[in-house]
C-alpha positions as CSV (number, residue, x, y, z in Angstrom):
1,X,99.7,122.5,98.1
2,X,101.8,122.6,95.1
3,X,100.4,122.5,91.3
4,X,101.2,118.9,90.9
5,X,99.0,118.0,93.7
6,X,96.1,120.1,92.5
7,X,96.5,118.6,88.9
8,X,96.4,115.1,90.5
9,X,93.2,115.9,92.7
10,X,91.7,117.3,89.5
11,X,92.3,114.4,87.3
12,X,91.3,112.0,89.9
13,X,87.9,113.8,90.3
14,X,87.3,113.7,86.8
15,X,87.9,109.9,86.7
16,X,85.0,109.3,89.3
17,X,86.4,110.2,92.7
18,X,89.4,109.1,95.0
19,X,90.7,105.6,94.6
20,X,91.7,103.2,97.2
21,X,94.9,103.6,99.5
22,X,96.7,100.9,97.7
23,X,95.8,102.1,94.0
24,X,99.1,102.2,92.0
25,X,100.3,105.7,91.5
26,X,99.6,107.2,88.1
27,X,102.1,108.5,85.5
28,X,102.2,112.2,84.4
29,X,101.1,110.8,80.9
30,X,98.0,109.5,82.6
31,X,96.8,112.4,84.2
32,X,97.4,115.2,81.7
33,X,93.9,114.7,79.8
34,X,90.4,114.0,80.1
35,X,89.3,110.3,79.7
36,X,88.6,109.5,76.3
37,X,85.0,107.6,75.5
38,X,86.1,104.5,73.7
39,X,84.4,100.9,73.0
40,X,86.4,97.8,73.4
41,X,86.1,94.1,72.5
42,X,88.1,91.0,73.9
43,X,90.6,89.4,71.9
44,X,89.0,86.2,70.4
45,X,90.1,82.7,69.5
46,X,88.2,81.2,66.8
47,X,88.2,77.8,65.1
48,X,88.9,78.1,61.5
49,X,86.7,75.4,59.9
50,X,87.9,73.6,56.7
51,X,84.3,73.2,55.3
52,X,81.1,75.3,55.3
53,X,77.8,74.7,55.1
54,X,74.9,76.5,52.8
55,X,71.5,76.3,51.5
56,X,70.9,76.3,47.8
57,X,68.4,75.4,45.1
58,X,68.2,72.9,42.4
59,X,67.8,73.8,39.1
60,X,68.6,72.4,35.4
61,X,71.8,73.7,34.2
62,X,70.2,75.4,31.2
63,X,66.9,77.2,31.3
64,X,65.8,78.5,27.9
65,X,62.9,81.2,27.2
66,X,61.4,80.3,24.1
67,X,59.6,82.6,21.8
68,X,58.2,83.1,18.4
69,X,60.3,84.7,15.8
70,X,57.3,87.0,14.7
71,X,54.5,88.4,16.3
72,X,50.8,87.5,15.9
73,X,47.7,85.5,17.5
74,X,48.2,82.5,19.5
75,X,46.7,79.5,17.9
76,X,47.4,77.0,20.7
77,X,49.8,76.4,23.5
78,X,50.0,72.5,24.0
79,X,52.0,71.8,27.2
80,X,51.5,73.1,30.8
81,X,54.1,73.7,33.6
82,X,55.4,70.3,34.8
83,X,55.2,68.4,31.6
84,X,58.1,66.5,30.5
85,X,58.9,67.1,26.6
86,X,61.0,65.5,23.9
87,X,63.3,67.1,21.5
88,X,61.3,68.3,18.4
89,X,57.9,68.1,20.2
90,X,55.5,70.8,19.0
91,X,54.8,73.3,22.2
92,X,52.9,76.2,20.9
93,X,52.0,77.9,17.4
94,X,50.6,81.0,16.1
95,X,47.7,81.4,13.7
96,X,48.9,80.8,10.2
97,X,46.9,83.1,8.1
98,X,49.3,86.4,8.6
99,X,52.3,84.2,8.3
100,X,51.3,82.5,5.0
101,X,50.2,85.5,3.5
102,X,53.5,87.1,3.9
103,X,55.2,84.1,2.4
104,X,53.0,84.3,-0.5
105,X,53.5,88.1,-1.0
106,X,57.2,87.4,-1.1
107,X,56.7,84.8,-3.4
108,X,54.9,86.8,-6.0
109,X,57.5,89.4,-5.9
110,X,60.2,87.0,-6.7
111,X,58.1,86.1,-9.6
112,X,57.7,89.7,-10.8
113,X,61.4,90.3,-10.5
114,X,62.0,87.3,-12.4
115,X,59.9,88.5,-15.4
116,X,60.8,92.1,-15.4
117,X,64.5,91.0,-15.5
118,X,63.7,88.6,-18.5
119,X,62.0,91.3,-20.4
120,X,64.7,93.7,-19.7
121,X,67.4,91.3,-21.1
122,X,65.5,90.7,-24.2
123,X,65.0,94.5,-24.7
124,X,68.8,95.1,-23.9
125,X,69.7,92.5,-26.8
126,X,67.4,94.5,-29.2
127,X,69.5,97.6,-27.8
128,X,66.1,99.0,-26.7
129,X,67.0,98.9,-22.7
130,X,70.3,99.7,-21.4
131,X,72.7,98.0,-19.4
132,X,72.1,99.9,-16.3
133,X,68.5,99.3,-16.5
134,X,69.0,95.5,-16.6
135,X,71.5,95.7,-13.7
136,X,68.9,97.6,-11.6
137,X,66.1,94.9,-12.2
138,X,68.6,92.1,-11.4
139,X,69.3,93.7,-8.2
140,X,65.3,94.0,-7.5
141,X,65.1,90.4,-8.4
142,X,67.7,89.4,-6.0
143,X,66.3,91.7,-3.1
144,X,62.8,89.8,-3.8
145,X,64.5,86.5,-3.6
146,X,66.0,87.4,-0.2
147,X,62.7,88.6,1.0
148,X,61.2,85.4,0.3
149,X,63.9,83.5,2.3
150,X,63.1,85.8,5.2
151,X,59.4,85.2,5.0
152,X,59.9,81.4,5.0
153,X,62.3,81.5,7.6
154,X,59.8,83.4,10.0
155,X,57.3,81.1,9.1
156,X,59.2,78.2,10.4
157,X,59.5,80.0,13.5
158,X,55.8,80.5,14.0
159,X,55.6,77.5,15.9
160,X,57.7,76.5,18.7
161,X,59.4,72.9,19.2
162,X,61.3,71.9,21.9
163,X,65.1,72.3,21.3
164,X,66.1,69.4,23.6
165,X,64.6,67.0,26.2
166,X,63.5,68.8,29.3
167,X,60.8,70.0,31.6
168,X,58.3,72.8,31.1
169,X,58.8,75.3,34.0
170,X,56.3,78.2,32.9
171,X,53.6,78.6,30.6
172,X,53.5,82.4,29.9
173,X,50.5,82.8,27.6
174,X,47.2,81.2,26.4
175,X,45.3,80.6,23.3
176,X,43.9,83.7,21.7
177,X,46.6,86.2,23.2
178,X,48.5,88.7,20.7
179,X,52.2,88.4,21.4
180,X,54.9,90.4,19.9
181,X,58.2,88.9,18.3
182,X,60.4,87.6,20.8
183,X,58.0,87.6,23.8
184,X,58.7,84.7,26.1
185,X,55.9,82.0,25.7
186,X,57.4,79.1,27.7
187,X,60.3,78.3,30.0
188,X,61.9,75.1,29.3
189,X,64.6,73.5,31.5
190,X,66.9,71.3,29.4
191,X,67.3,68.3,31.8
192,X,69.8,66.7,29.3
193,X,72.3,69.1,30.3
194,X,72.4,68.2,34.0
195,X,71.3,69.5,37.3
196,X,72.9,72.1,39.5
197,X,72.6,73.7,42.8
198,X,73.2,77.4,43.0
199,X,74.1,78.8,46.5
200,X,75.7,82.0,47.7
201,X,78.8,82.4,49.8
202,X,80.5,85.2,51.9
203,X,83.7,86.4,50.5
204,X,85.9,84.7,53.2
205,X,84.3,81.2,52.3
206,X,84.1,81.9,48.4
207,X,88.0,82.5,48.2
208,X,88.7,79.2,49.7
209,X,86.3,77.1,47.5
210,X,88.3,75.4,44.7
211,X,86.9,74.5,41.3
212,X,86.1,70.8,41.1
213,X,85.9,70.3,44.9
214,X,83.6,67.5,46.2
215,X,80.5,68.4,47.9
216,X,78.1,66.6,49.8
217,X,74.3,67.4,49.0
218,X,71.3,66.6,50.7
219,X,67.4,67.3,50.2
220,X,64.5,67.3,52.7
221,X,62.7,65.7,49.9
222,X,64.9,62.5,50.2
223,X,65.8,62.3,53.9
224,X,68.6,60.4,54.9
225,X,70.2,60.3,51.4
226,X,73.6,62.0,50.3
227,X,73.9,63.0,46.7
228,X,77.6,63.7,45.7
229,X,78.4,67.1,44.1
230,X,81.2,68.9,42.3
231,X,81.9,72.5,42.4
232,X,81.5,73.6,38.8
233,X,81.5,77.5,38.9
234,X,82.4,80.2,41.1
235,X,81.3,83.7,40.8
236,X,83.9,86.2,39.7
237,X,82.0,89.2,41.3
238,X,79.8,89.6,44.2
239,X,75.9,89.9,43.8
240,X,75.2,93.9,44.0
241,X,72.1,93.0,46.3
242,X,73.3,90.3,48.6
243,X,77.0,90.8,48.5
244,X,77.6,87.0,48.1
245,X,79.5,85.1,45.4
246,X,77.1,82.5,43.4
247,X,78.7,78.9,43.6
248,X,77.3,76.2,41.2
249,X,77.5,72.7,42.2
250,X,76.7,70.0,39.8
251,X,74.7,67.0,41.0
252,X,73.3,63.8,39.6
253,X,69.8,62.4,40.3
254,X,71.1,58.9,40.6
255,X,67.7,57.4,40.0
256,X,65.8,60.1,42.2
257,X,62.9,62.2,40.4
258,X,64.6,65.9,40.5
259,X,62.4,68.8,40.0
260,X,63.3,72.5,39.7
261,X,63.0,74.5,43.1
262,X,64.1,71.5,45.4
263,X,66.0,73.1,48.3
264,X,69.4,71.5,49.0
265,X,71.7,71.6,51.9
266,X,75.5,71.8,51.3
267,X,78.5,70.8,52.7
268,X,81.6,72.3,50.9
269,X,85.3,71.8,51.6
270,X,87.4,74.9,52.2
271,X,91.1,75.1,51.3
272,X,93.2,75.7,54.4
273,X,94.0,79.2,54.7
274,X,97.9,79.8,54.9
275,X,99.2,80.8,58.3
276,X,96.1,80.2,60.3
277,X,96.2,78.0,63.2
278,X,93.1,75.8,64.2
279,X,92.3,78.2,66.9
280,X,93.7,81.4,65.5
281,X,93.5,84.7,67.8
282,X,91.6,87.4,66.0
283,X,90.6,91.2,66.5
284,X,88.1,93.4,64.4
285,X,89.8,95.1,61.7
286,X,88.5,98.3,63.3
287,X,91.1,97.9,66.0
288,X,94.0,98.5,63.7
289,X,95.4,102.0,64.1
290,X,98.5,101.7,62.3
291,X,99.4,99.0,59.8
292,X,102.5,98.4,57.6
293,X,102.6,95.2,55.9
294,X,102.4,92.4,58.5
295,X,103.1,94.9,61.6
296,X,100.1,97.1,63.2
297,X,99.4,98.7,66.0
298,X,96.5,98.6,68.6
299,X,95.6,99.8,71.9
300,X,94.5,97.8,75.0
301,X,92.8,98.9,77.8
302,X,94.6,98.6,81.2
303,X,91.2,98.1,83.4
304,X,93.3,98.4,86.7
305,X,94.3,101.9,85.8
306,X,91.9,102.8,83.1
307,X,94.3,103.7,80.5
308,X,95.2,102.7,77.0
309,X,98.3,100.8,76.3
310,X,99.8,100.7,72.7
311,X,100.6,97.2,71.5
312,X,102.6,96.3,68.3
313,X,101.3,93.4,66.7
314,X,102.1,90.9,64.0
315,X,99.2,90.2,61.6
316,X,98.2,87.2,59.6
317,X,95.4,86.9,57.2
318,X,91.9,88.7,57.2
319,X,88.9,86.6,57.9
320,X,85.9,88.6,56.8
321,X,85.7,91.6,59.5
322,X,88.5,90.1,61.6
323,X,92.2,89.8,61.2
324,X,94.5,87.2,62.6
325,X,97.1,88.3,64.8
326,X,100.0,86.1,65.4
327,X,101.9,88.0,68.0
328,X,101.6,90.8,70.4
329,X,98.1,89.7,72.3
330,X,96.5,87.5,74.4
331,X,93.0,85.9,74.1
332,X,90.8,88.1,76.3
333,X,92.8,91.4,76.1
334,X,90.5,94.4,76.0
335,X,91.4,95.9,72.6
336,X,89.6,99.3,71.6
337,X,87.5,98.8,68.7
338,X,86.0,102.6,68.6
339,X,88.1,105.6,69.3
340,X,91.6,104.3,69.2
341,X,92.6,106.7,66.5
342,X,92.6,109.6,69.1
343,X,94.6,107.6,71.8
344,X,98.2,107.9,72.9
345,X,100.0,105.4,75.1
346,X,98.9,106.1,78.7
347,X,95.8,108.1,77.7
348,X,93.1,107.8,80.5
349,X,89.9,106.0,79.0
350,X,86.3,105.5,79.9
351,X,84.8,102.4,78.3
352,X,81.2,103.0,76.5
353,X,78.9,100.3,76.9
354,X,75.7,100.2,74.4
355,X,74.8,103.6,73.3
356,X,75.9,105.3,76.4
357,X,78.5,108.0,75.6
358,X,77.6,110.6,78.3
């Protein structure tokens, strides 16, 4: 028996035994290596939709966290969550004792500074005081006046008034609590600025949504009713936690009673992707071994001979984790998605299913 026959018998044994009498003869390239373990997926045809559906949450366009300019003890909070308020309405206030004392102290400092400056000017006229002393006292007087303006300004913000018509979303403190300057006391939704639904879209859809596009919005709270919407903002960066891009859709109540937190169902139009047919042929990006522009190489399994065949393909746009193939493959072809980097044309292979790599 010659060396070629022994090599053929060995390769046949490694592949799992002898084949049938009518099995096609193997080429030398198919018999010179051990079978490579690979995973494969069939080439798919997908329907590229021109609209997408999403779920979002309704909220006023503007939400304001209201706080006192100075710290102190809360005298009272005059609204509760859910209350409708009008612009200028008193919402909360601090006890005035400390604030008013600060204003009085600043006013006394101004009076003293004025008296000192007037005395120094008279002394300067009699050549008892120097010009430098007069200038220093003038500066002290101006500083005291600025301090009084600050105290009066802070006193104005020892009470919280509604900056616009809206709805109270949250009441964060109670009467008698001590709060710090800038600590949120009330969360107010300014309903006059309009209502929006915010949702998150995957990158493959976000890049095909256009600002100003019309949208359909429905709420379970209003069954059978469709509210027209308009895309007003598209996030420029993905959320670090979800990986989605925030989309904002403006929607008008049109007589309905909108409240923050209503769950909305959205239908958003998508711009047609260039060079994508309605039934595009796609493969996983992981199947690409070599790519140069629109050209690439993949490996397809010849299941009759259990070998890998190199295929040159033409690529179209990327759709998420898949890429469109415009030429070189047929739907259903088993394309190698794992292990392709180690293959050559004609290399014997063994398909791995599940976690089996034995």
